[in-house]
N, C-alpha and C positions, 0 to 999 in steps of 0.2 A: 557393162558399159551403158546399157539402157538406164540402169538405176542411177548412174552418175548424171546422165543427160537429163532425165526426168526431174532431178532435184537441183539441177543447175549448180553443181558443186564447183565447176571451173568455168569461169566466164570467158577467158581468153581461149582462142581456138588454135593457138600456134602448135600445140601437140595433140595427138589423137587421144580419145578417151580410152582406147585399148592400152596405150602406153602408160597412161596415168593409172588405170586400174591395176595393171601388172606391177607398177611401182609400189602402190599401197600394199598389195598382197605380198610382195617380196620383203618389204620392210617388216610387215607383221610376222612373217614366217621366220625372221631372224637374219636376213641378209642385210648387211650394212649398206648405208647410202652410197658409198663409193663403189663396191662391187655391183650393187643393184643398178647404178647409173651406167656401168660398163656393159652389163647384160642388156639393158634397155637400148643402149646405143646400137645394138644389132638391128633394131627396128627403125629408130631415128635418133639423132643426136640428142642426148639428155645430159644435163649437168648434175652434179652432186647436190647443189643447192635446190634445184627444181625438184629432185626426188624427195629431199627432206621436207620441203614446203608442202608437197602434195600429200604426204603422209599426215602431217600436222593439220592440214586443212580438212581432212576427212572427218575429224571429230565434230565439225560444225553441222553435219547432216545426219549423223548416226543417232538413232533414238536414245534418249536419256532414260535412266531408270524411272519407272512410273511411281508416282506417289499413291500408295495404297496401304491398306491394313496389312501388317506383317506379324507373323506369330513369334518368330525368333531370328536373331541374327548373330553372327560371330564377328568379332573385331580384333585386329592385331596390327603389329607394325614390324617392319624388317629393315635391315640396314642397306643403304645404297651410297655410292659416292658420286659427287659432282665436283670436278676439278680437284680431286684428291681430298676433298672435305667430306666427312661422313654425315649423311642425312638419314632420316627415318621416313620410310614410305608406309603410310597408314592405309588400311583397307577394311571394308566391312562387306559381308556377304549374307544374303538371305539363305537361311538353312533349308527352306522348303524347295525353292526353285534354282538355287545356285547362282543367282544373279549377283554380280558385284555392284554394290550400291554407290560407293564413293571411294576416291583415293585422295591422298594429301601428302605433302612433304613438309617436314619440320627438322630443324637442327637438333632439337632435343626431345625428351619424353617427359613432359611435365603435365600437371593438372590443366594448365592453360592450353597446352597443345592438344590435349584430349578434348577439352571444351570446343576448340575450334573445329576439330574433326567431327565431333558429335553434331555441331550445327549443320554440317554438310549432310550427315546421315539423316538427320531429322527431316530434311526436305523431301526424303523419299518415303517417309512413313506418316500415315494418317493417325497412327496411335503411338504408343510407347511399347514396342515389343521387348521381350526378354532378350538380354544381350549376354553372350558368353565371351568372356575375356580370360587372359591368363592372370597370373598373380602379381602383375605390375602394380606398384603402389600408387601410380598416377591415375588408375581407373575408378576406384570406389567413390571418392568425393565428387568427381566430375559426373559420373553416371547418376548419382543421387541428385546432384544439382540440376541435371536436365530431366529428372524424373523417370529415368529408365530403370526397370528392375534388371538385376544382373546376377550372374553366377560366375565365380572364378574357378576355372577348371584347367587341367593340363592337357588332356586329349579329348576323346569322345566327341562332344558337340562342337569342338573347335577344329576337328579334322578338315571340314570343307575350306576354311580359311587357309589352312596349311597347304591344301591342294592347290588353291589359287596362287599362293606364294611360290609353290614349286614351279608352276607354269611361268610366272613372272620372272623368277630367278633363272629358269632355263633360257629365257630370252635375253635377260640382261648379262648373262654369263658370256654371251657372244662379244660383249665389250667389257668382260671381266668385272661385272657389277659396278662399272664406273662409266658414267655418261661421257660421251666423246669430248675431246678437247674443245674448249670454247663454249661448252654448255652452261646455261644459266638456270636458276631455279625455275624461271618462266618456261624455258624450253623443255626442261625435265618434267614438269608437271603437265605440260601439254602432251608430251610423249606418253606419259603414264595414263592420262585421260583417254587419249586415242586408243591405246592398247586395250584398256579396260572396256571401252565401248565396242571395239571390234571383237573382243573375247566374248562379250555378252551376245552380240549379234550372231557370231559363229556358233556359240553354244546352243542358241535357241533355234 
């Protein structure tokens, strides 16, 4: 609660910082916004929408991945659904400290989608670290274009990214790997970003 107050995460004072902090932690832990709002209403009346907004707002004050020299990273994508439409969630992770560097959502897996994601990843790297990817044909041209050395492997150095996806999927399975009704690309990427930053903060 002191952390929230010090950073002035929430300007309005209609609800207590204790309630807001619990809302964010419940959503991160896997409790949906509806059951979370019901739990919190034992402290003070809280709406579903307020709970959702508090969680999304939290990403604005969490520390972003530092731009630094990195030795090696792993990159991959996994399937998620928004309004019954399949999307791909992209992630990259530092193999030395386990920090998730970036997330992205795209409708397909093409060289252009890879380039867009690599632009995000490059903002966290002062150099061009070695990148471990699977054998997806969309990787080689894009990595060469951005100047990243790479290796295509199945397991081994890609295990940390699979571990991160396991954590992510264990959370999204709470809503059957399908974002709740009415979700948009914007709200889905906001949720993914918040979850990633909370994961990094919790891990460290």
